[in-house]
Structure formats: C-alpha cells, structure tokens
N, C-alpha and C positions, 0 to 999 in steps of 0.2 A: 637413027637418022642424024646426019651431021648437025642439023639445026638445034639438037638437044644436047650435044656432047659437052658443052660448057657447063652443064648442070650435073654431070655425072662424075663420080669418083673414078680415079684412074684405073684402067684395066689391070695394070701391073699390081696395084695394091689390093684390089678387091676381086680378082678373078676375071675370067673371060666375060666380056660384054655379050649380051644377046644379039641375035642377028639384026635386030632393029636398033641396036645401040642404046637400049634403055635399061639394061640390068645394072643395079647398084650393088648387089650383094651376091656372093657365091659362097657355098658352104665351105667353111674352113679357111676363109680368107684372112690374111694377117693385118698388118698395120695400115691404117687409113692414110690417104694423102688428100689434102684439100685441093679441089679442082680450080681451074682458072677463075671461076665465078666467086671464089672466096666462100665465106660462110653462107651468104644467100644462095649461091649456086649449089652448095652442098644441101641446104634445106630443100630447095626445089627438086634436086635429084632424089632425095628421100621421098618427097611428096609424090613424084612421078612413079617411083618404084612401088610404093604401097598402094597408091590410088588406081593405077592403070588396070590391074586385073579386075577390080570390082566394077569400075565404070565402063570399061570396054565390053565386058560380058553382059552387063545389065543393059547398056544401050542397044545391044544386039538381041536382047531378050533371051540370053543364055546363061544368066547367073545361076539359077537353080540347077541347071544342067552341069555347070562346070565347077562351081565353088565347093571345095571339100567342107565337111562339117566335122570338126574335131571337137569333142566334148568329153567330160569325165564319164566313166562307166555309170550307166543308169540315167544319164542325162536325157532330156527330151526337148531339145532346142531346135530341131529341124524346121518346125513351123514358123519360127520367129527369127532365125539367125540371118536370113537374107535382108530383112528390114533393118536388123541391127547393123549389118555391114554398110548398107547404103546410107541410112540416117546418120550414123556416127561419122562416116567418112565425110559426108557433105557438111556436117556440123563444123569440122575443122578446116576444110579446104575452102569454105565459102568466102572468107575475107580476101583470100588471094584471087578468087574468081571475080570478086567485086571491084578489085583495084583497077583504076583507070590509068591510061597514059603509059602503060608498059611499052617497051619497044624491043625490036630484034627477036632473038630466039626465045626469050622468056614470054614475050607476047604471043608468039606462034603457039607455044605450048599451052598457055592460058586459054587462048581462043579454042583450041582443040578440046580442052577439058570443059569449057563452058558448053560447047555443043554436046559433049557426052553427058554432062549433068542434066541438060534439058531433056535429051532423049531418055535418060534414065528415069526422070520424073514421070514421063509418059509410060514407060514400060512397067514401072512399079505400081501405078495406080489405074491402069487400064484393065477393067475386069476381063477382057478377052486376051490379055497377054499371058503367056506361060510364066512370066515373072511377076504377075499380080501378087502383091504382098499382103500378108496377114495383118490387118489393123484391128481385129476384134476378138480373136480367139485366145483364151486364157488371159493372163495379166500383162505379160511382157510387152505386147505391142504398144501399150500406152507410153512406155519408156521411149521407144524408138520412133514413135510418131512425134514425140516431143523433140528428139534430136533432129529429125527431119525438118520439123517446123522451124526450129531455131536456125538451121542451115539456110532455109529459105529467107528468114528474116535478115540474116547476115549478108545475103547477096540478092536482095529483092530486085534491084535494077537490072541485074544481068541474067539471073536464072528464072525469075518469076515474071516480071513485067513483059518480056517478049513472048511468053508462051501463048499459043492459040487458045481460044476460049474453051475448046473441048478439054484440053489438058488441065487448064485451071479448074474447071468444074470437077474433073476427076480427083485432083489433089484436095480440093475442098471437101468433097464427099468422103474421101479416105480419112482425112483428119477428123471430120465430124463423126465418122463411124467409131472412132476410138473412144468416144464418150460412153459407149456401151460398157466400158470397163470402169467399175467404181474406183473412186480416188481414195487410196489409203490415207488416213489423216494423222498418222502417227510417225511419219518419217519423211525423208527427202522426196518421196513420190508426189507430194503435193505440188512440187515445182514442175513435174511433167504435165499434169493437167493444166496448170497455169500457162505453161509455154505453148501448148496447143491452142488454148483460147487466145493468147496474145497474137499468134499468127493469124488466126481466124479474124480477129479484130482488124488487123492490118489488111486483110483480104476483103474487108467490107461486110463481114458476116456478123450476125448477132452473137453475143457471147453469153455464157452462163456465169453469173457472179459467184456462185458457189464453187466453180472450178477455176476462177480467175482471182478476183480480189480476196476472197476468203482464204484461198490457198496461200497467196502471198502473205496475207496477214498472219496465217498460222506459222509460216516459216520464219517470219520476222520475230515472232514471239519466242523462238527457240535460240535467240542470240545469247551467248554465254559470256561475251566480253573479249577484248583484245583482238578484234577482227575475226572472231571465230563463232560459228553457229553449231549448236547441237544438232544431231540427226534425229530429230524428235526431242522428247524431253530429256534424253540422256546424251552425253557427249561420247562420240566414238572417235578413237584415235586412228584415223585413216585419212584417205585423200578425197573424201566426198565433198568437202568444202570447195574443192577444185574441180572434181569430175562433174559436179551437178550444181551444188547449192549456190555458190557465189556468182558464177557466170550466168545462170538462169535468172537469179534475182536482178542482176544488172540489166540483162537484155529485156526481161519482161517489164521492169519498171521504166525502161527507156521508151517502150511502146506506150505504156499507160500515160507517162508524162506527155508524150506527143499528142495524145487524145484528150488529156485533161491536165492542165497545169498544176492542179492541186496535188499531183503526185510528185512534184519536184522535190519537196523535202525528204520524202522517202528515198528517192533516187540518190540524192546527195549523201544520205546516211549510208546506203549500201555501197556506194563507190568509195567513201572514206574507209569503210571497213575492208573493202577489197584491196585498197592500197596498203593497208597495214598487213593483211594476210599475204599479199605479194611480197612484202619485205621479209616476212617470216619464211616464205617459200624459197626465196633467193638464198637465205642462210642455211636451208636444208641441203643445198648442193655442195658436196664435199670437193676438196681440191682436185680430185681425179674424175669428177663428173658423176660419181655415185650419189645415192641419197638413201635415207632410211627405208628399209623394206618392211614397212609397218602397215598392218591392217589388210582389209579385203581388197579384192580387185586389182592387185598389183600387175596382173596381166594386161592392163590397159596402158602399161609402159609410160612413155613420156607425156601422155594425156594427164598424168598426175599434176602437171605444172600449168594447167589451163588458166588458173586465176592469174598467175604471174604473166603468162602470155597475153591474156586479155587486157590486163592493166597496161602492159607495154603497148599493145595495139591502140588503145584509147589514149595513149600519151598521158597517163595519169600516174606514172611511177613516182614514188616519194622522192624527195630531194636527195636522200641518202643513196639512191641507186642511179647510176649512170646507165643510159640505154645500152651502151656498148658492153658493159659488164654483164647485163642481163642476156644480151645476145650470146656472149661467149659462154656463160654458164649454161644456157639452154642448149647451145650447140654441143657442149660436152656431154650433157645428159642424153641427147638424141644419138650421138655417136656411140656411147656405151651400150645402148640398147639395139639400135638398128644394125650395128656391125657385128653383134655377137653371133657366134656359130649357132645355127639352128633357128634364128629368128624367122626365116622364110623356108617354106618347103621347096621342092625341086621346081615347082611351077610358079613360084613367086608369091604364094599366099602366106599370110602371117600364120605363125604357129603359137600355141599357148606358151607364155613365159614372160619374164621380165628381162632377163639377160640370156637370150637364146631360147632353146626349147625346154621348158620346165612344166610338163603336163600336170604335176601335182599342184601347181598354182591355179589350175582350172577348177574353180568352185562350181557347184551344181548349176549355177545360172550363167556360166561362161562357156561360149563356143566360139567357133572361128569368127563369126560376124561380130561378136562382142569386142574383139581385139582392135577393131578399127577406131575405137575411141582414142587411140594414140594420136589421131590427127588433130586433136584439140591443142596439142603442143605447138602447132604450126601457125597459130593465129597472127603473129607479127609479120607473116608474109603479106598481110593486108596493108602494110606500110610500104611506100615506094622505095626503090633502091637508093635514092638520094637522101632518104631520111637518116637522121643521126643514128638511129638504131642499127642501120646497116653500113653506113658510110664512115662512122667514126673509127679510129684505130682501136685495136683489141685492148680490152681492159681486164685485169684480174677481178674475179668476183670476191665476195666477202670472205668466204672460207679460205681462199688462196691468200688473201691479204693477211688475215689474222693469224693463220698458221705458219706464215713466213716471218712473223714477228713484227709486222707493221702495227703502229699505234693507231687504233681506231676509236671513234667515239663509242660510248656505251649504248646498248640497245635499250629502248624503253617501250612499255606497253601503251596501247592507244588510250586506255582509260575512258572508254565510251560505253556507258551503260544506259543510254537514253532509250526510252520507248519511242518507236517510230509510228506515227499516226498514218493510217491508211483510209482515204476516202473511198466512196463507192462510185465507180464509173457511171453507173446507171443514173446517178443524180447530177451528172454534168450538164452544163448549159447546152442548148441545141447547137450553137456554133462550134463547140468542141467535139460534138458527136462524130462517130465514124461515118464516112461517106460510103454508101453502098457501092459494091463492085469496084472499089479502088484497090490496087495491089498494095 
C-alpha cells in the first residue's frame, strides 16, 4: 500500500516487495538502503514486517492454522508457541501503539495495528475461538501470560481501555488462570508471576502478595552490584537482565508505586541500576553493530537490548549517552539481524537464529513463537518522531568512538550495594488501594 512505503527498505536493495507493498526482507538480499523515513522509518518497517503475520492471522482467528512451529528435535512447544508469539510481540510493540499524536502514514499504520491488537486479544482469550490460547498447561504459559500482561500495561489506554466488557473479562480470566502454575522461586521466573499480578492490580482485581510483592522482593535480593542482578543466587552471563529482569522490575514497581507511594524508593533504585546497565549494554555494541554472542536465548535477537531500549524510552539515559548515539547503535544491531539471509521463511515468519537461520541456537524451550521477543528492541518507537532520540543528527556510539582513537572518559562502576526495602501493598492506606474494575 502506498501509505506504508516510506517505512520500507528499498526494493532494489532488499528484493521484491510483496503485492501489498509490505515486504522488508527477501532471501539472499544484499546491502541495505535507508528509506526516506530515516532510522525511524526503518524501524517501523521492521516492526511491520515482523508483526504483520502474527497479528493479522490472530485477529482473523487463523494463527494456529497458519503459523509454522519450528523447534529442536524432541521439542514439544506446539501447545504454548502461539501465546509466546502474541504475548512477546505485544510486549515490544505496545509503546508504539500507545503513542499519541502521530500523523500521516505512520499514524495510519499504527491505527491498523491497534485494531489488530484488540481483535487479537479477543481471539486469544475467547474460549470459543480456534485460537484460544493455553494459559494453564505445563509451565511455559506463565512466562507468556506475563509478557502479554506487560504489553497491556504498556499500552493500556489504546488497547485495554477501549475493549468491550466481554473481552476484558476474558483477558482477566485468562491471566488469573495462569496462577494455576506454581511460581519457581529460584530464578527470574519470579518476575513473570509478579508481572501478571501487577496487570491484574491495574485492572482492578485483587492480587496475591505471594506472587507480587514477595516475588519482587526475591528478585531484588539477587542484586550483585554495578547495575546487574543474578538469575537466582548465581550470576549467569547472558542477556536475561535485559530480556526479563530489569524491564519487569521497572514496570512492576511503576505499577506498585502508582498504588502505594511507599514503593517509590524501590522504583528509584531499580531505575538507577537500569541506567547503569543500559550504559553497559551500549558498550557491548561493536562498531559494526555486532555484540557478544554469549549465553542462552540468543535467538531472541535484538530483544537482548531491551533494557537499553527501555531506558531510552523513559528518557532516563545516563549523561554519558546521547539519545542519537543509542538510536544509531540500536539501528545497527537491528540491521545486522533483520537483514541476515534466512531470518524469515518464505512466508515472512521468523526462523530460529541470531544472524539468519541458525537452528542449533534453538534450545529445547525455543520455538517459532519464542522468537518474537525480538520486538523488545523497538521500545523507543514509543517516543514521538520529534523527540531528540529520533530527530537529532546521527552520532557514533561508544565502540565506534573509542576504536577510532577518540579520547573518552574512563568508565566507572555504579558502586551501589544498597538493600532495597519493599513494603506490602496489602498494608496500604485505603485511599491508595486499587479501585475495582478500573483499567
């Protein structure tokens, strides 16, 4: 469609566009060309390309019929992969859906996707729908109920508040049903239970302190210093501080503070730590847009930089990072992965890999739906086009500067080993309590 072409990479550089004018990638395509929309136009084009197959099929209640399920031999993810695809995609696209006052072609695309997201929420939670999703069987649905819940929190005004009562009741019932799954208390999974409860709190529902405040308290207790948390009692050198831990801590504590001001010090502490971790993440990005392929879940691609993206979205970047250099660094990361040969199959679905199709990166818990966590790298699309993040001239990022010989200030650790106190929401004064049935 002509109204979307400003967001798409040129057909010459990236292969033939689809009949609808939406294709961003074709197998074996060569050097990328930035479209008229600049970096923002490029990001929106990637968002369109990756999101469209999931949301259009789900809105039509045909996701289970059409989405392929790639997984490692012996995997058994078919029962959960569709909730993974939807929950994880909404998780990343939500800030863009929530952005007000867009105009022109981007607004037209956004409004289309808002409608698809609302219809998809209905299709995924309607027990009569062929795409009714698994929120209770085995353990995995707790994870992706949380991603879905966090997506709703991030775009409450646009995709939650306008829903009719029937659909809201369906969503609440689906989220509550995930409580059937016990909360592991030895790793980052505590944040999945807490995120579901935070969304229910915002929806005016009673919460379970053992799955909300206690889980957050547990996660805070695993802080190891310099802006980094252990994944349980042990430190894991992977990207879970960004995939899950820090973004969920920030979003859950934002909700808790809204309902009880006593959570403000805890929120301040986790934001300070996230700012430091964002600075570390920006330094991970090499001059060519690559980054260390360390740890599990590399197939989540540029979702590995969610903490950096979230801190940029919240305008909390440390003084050492200019928004434009973060934009340019993240754009380089997205390009390295989204444009690699084999990233998409012939029908536009993501395939397992970090840089193209690399099935051996598909650990036993990874399937097609899992891959849509890459959307977490798009969070700054929730900033308006005129924001400095998008409008400032291109800037080199840290690795480009230092490896070109530029004289830069030395990096320093945060030096924060404080214990963060967590009150109990149930003890809050009545004026701060949740109001029933409010989104």
